[in-house]
C-alpha positions as CSV (number, residue, x, y, z in Angstrom):
1,M,92.3,69.3,184.7
2,Q,90.9,69.9,188.1
3,S,87.2,70.9,188.8
4,E,87.2,74.4,190.4
5,Q,84.7,76.7,191.7
6,T,84.4,80.5,190.8
7,S,82.0,83.3,191.5
8,T,81.6,84.9,188.3
9,R,79.6,83.7,185.4
10,T,80.6,86.0,182.4
11,T,84.1,87.2,183.3
12,G,87.1,86.1,184.4
13,V,87.8,83.2,181.6
14,D,91.4,82.2,181.8
15,R,92.5,84.0,178.5
16,E,95.5,82.3,178.2
17,A,93.8,78.9,178.2
18,A,91.4,80.1,175.8
19,Q,93.1,81.9,173.3
20,L,96.3,79.7,171.9
21,P,99.4,81.5,170.3
22,Q,100.6,79.5,167.0
23,V,103.3,77.3,168.4
24,A,105.9,76.4,165.6
25,H,107.1,72.8,165.7
26,S,109.5,71.5,163.4
27,R,108.4,68.7,161.2
28,N,108.8,65.2,161.6
29,P,111.3,63.8,159.4
30,G,110.9,60.1,160.0
31,M,113.3,57.4,160.3
32,D,114.3,54.0,159.1
33,L,111.8,51.3,159.5
34,D,112.7,49.5,162.5
35,M,110.9,46.0,162.5
36,N,112.1,45.1,166.2
37,W,110.3,48.0,167.6
38,V,107.2,47.5,165.5
39,R,107.2,43.8,166.6
40,A,107.8,44.7,170.2
41,V,104.6,46.8,170.2
42,Q,101.8,45.3,172.2
43,A,98.5,46.7,173.5
44,N,96.7,45.5,176.8
45,T,92.9,46.1,175.8
46,S,91.4,45.3,179.3
47,A,93.9,47.9,180.8
48,I,93.3,50.4,177.9
49,E,89.5,50.1,178.4
50,R,89.7,50.5,182.1
51,R,91.9,53.9,182.0
52,C,89.4,55.1,179.4
53,A,86.3,54.4,181.2
54,S,87.6,56.1,184.4
55,L,88.3,59.4,182.6
56,P,85.1,61.4,182.0
57,G,84.1,60.9,185.7
58,R,87.5,61.8,187.0
59,R,88.1,64.9,185.0
60,S,85.4,67.5,185.1
61,V,85.7,71.2,184.9
62,K,83.1,73.9,185.5
63,K,82.0,77.3,185.1
64,D,84.6,79.6,184.0
65,H,87.2,77.1,183.4
66,Q,84.8,75.1,181.4
67,A,84.2,77.8,179.1
68,A,88.1,78.3,178.8
69,W,88.7,74.8,177.8
70,L,85.7,74.9,175.2
71,L,87.2,78.0,173.8
72,K,90.5,76.2,173.4
73,A,88.8,73.2,171.8
74,I,87.4,75.6,169.2
75,T,90.8,76.8,168.2
76,M,91.7,73.1,167.6
77,I,88.8,72.3,165.0
78,D,89.2,71.4,161.6
79,L,85.9,72.5,160.5
80,T,84.7,70.0,158.0
81,T,82.5,69.2,155.1
82,L,82.9,66.3,153.3
83,S,79.5,65.4,151.7
84,G,78.7,64.4,148.3
85,D,76.7,67.3,147.8
86,D,79.1,69.9,148.8
87,T,78.8,73.1,146.7
88,P,81.0,76.5,146.5
89,G,78.2,78.1,148.5
90,R,78.4,75.5,151.4
91,V,82.4,76.1,151.5
92,R,82.0,79.8,151.7
93,R,79.3,79.6,154.4
94,L,81.9,77.1,156.3
95,C,84.9,79.4,155.8
96,A,82.8,82.1,157.2
97,K,81.9,80.2,160.1
98,A,85.6,79.1,160.7
99,A,86.5,82.7,160.7
100,H,84.0,83.7,163.2
101,P,83.0,80.3,165.0
102,V,81.3,82.3,168.3
103,R,78.9,85.0,168.0
104,P,80.7,88.3,169.0
105,E,78.3,89.2,171.9
106,I,79.0,85.9,173.4
107,L,83.0,86.3,173.1
108,D,82.4,89.9,174.5
109,A,80.6,88.5,177.8
110,L,83.2,86.1,178.1
111,G,85.9,89.0,178.0
112,V,87.8,87.2,174.9
113,G,88.6,88.6,171.6
114,P,88.1,87.4,168.1
115,M,89.2,83.6,167.4
116,T,89.2,81.1,164.6
117,T,89.0,77.3,164.2
118,G,92.2,75.7,163.5
119,A,91.6,75.0,159.7
120,V,88.9,74.3,157.2
121,C,88.8,70.5,155.6
122,V,87.2,69.9,152.3
123,Y,87.4,67.7,149.3
124,H,90.0,68.5,146.5
125,D,87.5,70.2,144.3
126,M,86.6,72.8,147.0
127,I,90.2,73.6,147.8
128,P,90.3,76.8,145.5
129,T,87.0,78.1,146.8
130,A,88.0,77.7,150.5
131,V,91.5,79.2,149.6
132,D,90.0,82.1,147.9
133,T,87.3,82.6,150.3
134,L,89.4,82.7,153.3
135,K,92.3,85.2,151.5
136,H,89.5,87.6,150.8
137,M,88.6,87.4,154.4
138,G,92.2,88.2,155.0
139,L,93.0,85.2,157.0
140,N,95.8,83.0,157.1
141,L,93.7,79.9,158.1
142,P,95.1,76.7,156.5
143,V,93.1,74.4,154.2
144,A,93.3,70.8,154.7
145,A,92.3,68.5,151.9
146,V,91.5,64.7,152.1
147,S,93.3,62.6,149.6
148,T,94.6,59.2,148.2
149,G,91.1,57.7,147.2
150,F,89.4,59.0,150.4
151,P,87.8,57.1,152.2
152,A,88.7,54.0,151.1
153,G,92.1,54.4,149.7
154,L,91.8,51.8,146.9
155,S,92.4,53.9,143.8
156,P,95.5,53.1,141.8
157,F,98.7,54.2,143.5
158,H,99.9,56.7,141.4
159,L,96.6,58.3,141.0
160,R,96.9,58.6,144.9
161,V,100.3,60.2,144.6
162,D,99.1,62.5,142.0
163,E,96.1,63.7,143.9
164,I,98.4,64.8,146.6
165,R,100.4,66.8,144.5
166,E,97.4,68.2,142.8
167,S,95.9,69.4,146.1
168,V,99.2,71.1,147.0
169,R,99.2,73.0,143.8
170,A,95.6,74.0,144.2
171,G,96.7,75.7,147.6
172,A,96.1,72.9,150.4
173,A,98.4,73.4,153.3
174,E,97.7,70.2,154.8
175,I,96.9,66.6,153.2
176,D,94.6,64.0,155.0
177,I,95.7,60.9,153.4
178,V,94.2,57.3,153.9
179,I,96.6,54.2,154.5
180,S,96.0,51.1,152.8
181,R,94.2,49.0,155.3
182,Q,95.3,45.6,153.8
183,H,98.9,46.4,154.5
184,V,98.2,46.5,158.3
185,L,95.8,43.7,158.3
186,T,98.2,41.2,156.7
187,G,101.1,42.7,158.9
188,N,103.2,44.0,155.7
189,W,104.3,46.9,157.6
190,Q,107.5,47.7,155.0
191,A,104.7,48.2,152.2
192,L,102.9,50.6,154.7
193,Y,106.0,52.4,155.6
194,D,107.0,52.7,151.8
195,E,103.5,53.9,150.9
196,M,103.3,56.5,153.6
197,R,107.0,57.8,152.8
198,E,105.9,58.3,149.3
199,F,102.7,60.1,150.4
200,R,105.1,62.4,152.6
201,D,107.4,63.2,150.0
202,A,104.5,63.9,147.6
203,C,103.2,66.6,150.2
204,G,106.2,68.7,149.9
205,D,105.7,71.5,152.2
206,A,102.2,70.8,153.0
207,H,101.8,68.7,156.4
208,V,100.3,65.2,156.0
209,K,97.8,63.5,158.3
210,A,97.8,59.8,158.1
211,I,94.3,58.5,158.6
212,L,94.5,54.8,160.0
213,A,90.8,54.2,159.7
214,T,91.2,52.5,163.1
215,G,87.6,51.1,163.1
216,E,88.9,48.6,160.3
217,L,92.2,47.6,161.5
218,G,90.9,44.7,163.6
219,S,92.7,45.2,167.0
220,L,94.3,47.7,169.3
221,R,97.7,46.2,168.8
222,N,97.5,46.9,164.8
223,V,96.4,50.4,165.7
224,A,99.7,50.7,167.7
225,R,101.8,49.4,165.2
226,A,100.1,51.4,162.2
227,S,100.5,54.6,164.3
228,L,104.3,53.8,164.8
229,V,105.0,52.7,161.3
230,C,103.4,55.8,159.8
231,M,105.3,58.1,162.2
232,M,108.7,56.3,161.1
233,A,107.5,57.1,157.6
234,G,107.2,60.8,158.4
235,A,103.7,61.6,159.1
236,D,103.1,65.1,160.8
237,F,99.9,63.8,162.3
238,I,98.1,60.5,163.0
239,K,94.4,60.6,162.5
240,T,91.8,58.0,163.9
241,S,89.4,57.8,161.0
242,T,87.8,59.2,157.8
243,G,84.4,59.6,159.4
244,K,83.0,57.1,156.9
245,E,83.6,54.0,159.0
246,S,81.0,52.5,161.2
247,V,83.3,53.1,164.2
248,N,85.3,56.2,164.4
249,A,87.3,58.1,166.9
250,T,87.2,56.2,170.6
251,L,89.0,56.8,173.8
252,P,90.5,53.4,173.8
253,V,91.9,53.9,170.3
254,S,92.9,57.5,171.0
255,L,94.8,56.2,174.2
256,V,96.7,53.8,172.1
257,M,97.7,56.2,169.5
258,I,98.6,59.1,171.9
259,R,100.8,56.6,173.6
260,A,102.5,55.6,170.5
261,I,103.3,59.4,169.8
262,R,104.8,59.6,173.2
263,D,106.9,56.8,172.8
264,Y,108.0,58.1,169.6
265,F,108.8,61.5,171.1
266,E,110.8,59.9,173.8
267,A,112.7,57.8,171.4
268,T,113.5,60.4,168.5
269,G,112.8,63.8,170.1
270,H,110.1,64.5,167.1
271,R,106.5,65.4,168.1
272,V,103.6,64.1,166.0
273,G,100.2,65.7,166.2
274,Y,97.0,63.7,166.9
275,K,93.6,64.2,165.4
276,P,90.6,62.3,166.3
277,A,87.7,62.3,163.9
278,G,84.4,61.1,163.4
279,G,81.6,60.9,166.0
280,I,82.9,63.7,168.3
281,S,79.9,66.1,168.5
282,K,79.5,66.9,172.3
283,A,81.2,69.6,174.1
284,K,81.8,67.4,177.0
285,D,83.4,65.0,174.8
286,A,85.7,67.5,173.4
287,I,87.1,68.3,177.0
288,T,87.5,64.6,177.9
289,Y,89.6,64.2,174.8
290,L,91.6,67.5,175.8
291,A,92.1,65.9,179.5
292,L,93.4,62.8,177.9
293,I,96.2,64.9,175.7
294,K,97.0,67.0,179.0
295,E,97.7,63.7,181.0
296,E,99.3,61.5,178.5
297,L,101.2,64.2,176.3
298,G,101.3,67.3,178.4
299,D,100.8,70.8,177.5
300,E,103.1,71.0,174.4
301,W,100.4,69.1,172.7
302,L,97.5,71.4,173.7
303,N,97.9,73.8,170.9
304,N,96.4,73.6,167.0
305,E,99.8,72.9,165.7
306,M,99.7,69.3,167.6
307,F,96.1,68.5,168.1
308,R,93.1,68.8,166.2
309,F,89.2,67.6,166.2
310,G,87.7,66.5,162.7
311,A,84.5,67.9,163.3
312,S,81.6,69.9,162.1
313,S,78.5,69.4,164.6
314,L,80.9,69.7,167.5
315,L,81.2,73.6,167.0
316,G,77.6,74.1,167.4
317,D,77.3,72.3,170.7
318,I,80.4,74.1,172.1
319,E,78.6,77.3,171.1
320,R,75.2,76.5,172.8
321,Q,77.3,75.6,175.8
322,L,79.1,79.0,175.9
323,E,75.8,80.6,175.6
324,H,74.3,78.9,178.3
325,H,77.5,79.7,180.5
326,V,76.8,83.5,179.7
327,T,73.0,83.7,179.8
328,G,71.9,80.4,182.0
329,Q,69.7,79.6,179.4
330,Y,70.3,76.8,176.5
331,S,69.5,78.1,173.1
332,A,67.9,76.3,170.2
333,T,70.4,74.6,167.8
334,Y,69.2,77.1,164.9
335,R,70.7,80.1,166.8
336,H,74.3,78.8,165.9
337,P,74.3,77.8,162.3
338,M,77.2,76.7,160.3
339,G,77.0,79.6,158.2
């Protein structure tokens, strides 16, 4: 992602970059647990941190190219509400925002057509509301549901499996499960594999995202090994966090997980998606994450079948940056409400 200068502020946005087609990828079928591979995985923390520290300064895009990357980022957002005070009205407003994430006059000035976010993410009880709202809008936008005792993942195992099945029956096309952190912290990789495999089977045709809760795993090596085991068990995505931990998505954790995805692809030929979640609220951060994906995994992962942001406030900042690109002025946050 090279910084480039352009002479036009409101036109000339790279439409191919901004509006991504849906790319069909086969699901990850998983494989037998390979303990030799798992034990061989290491993480050089100092080297990882040096690589990540250099990324924001070296990768900068400006003007029309920045606008194009921000538009691309919008199509990769799992627009999320996971609050204890969620109501059907809030979820309907969230769906409306997912269907029209940027004000039409901004898109017109940029010369691009309508777009949507990548998905809507809610608690189980709100799945019917989200599904019905999107259907009423005529949108084939996936609804993702958090499951398996989110966020701690400490409810009885059979209830976690049943919760997945109930969410799929309610209409969720994607299930974000949380792993048992204790399996990672105690090095019980067989238990983690078996758990993830059963979660994957319970999802049926729904895609499964494995939330590692990386802020609670103790080390980058644990993050790398947990990522690999979850992919071996058939995870379609691996995801950093629930958004409820004290430390959520970070660049070092992302680099470790992305390289695990690359290693798995090189060994098996199966692509697994990546979802950073929690703490990503600024447009400039979204571009940094996209730069990391492009450099480490390539263009094949730069679509919403392979990459998602778990976020809500991120969309508002992106919309503000796009309005600044069009008008030359920053607008107040209230001009870009969630619904």
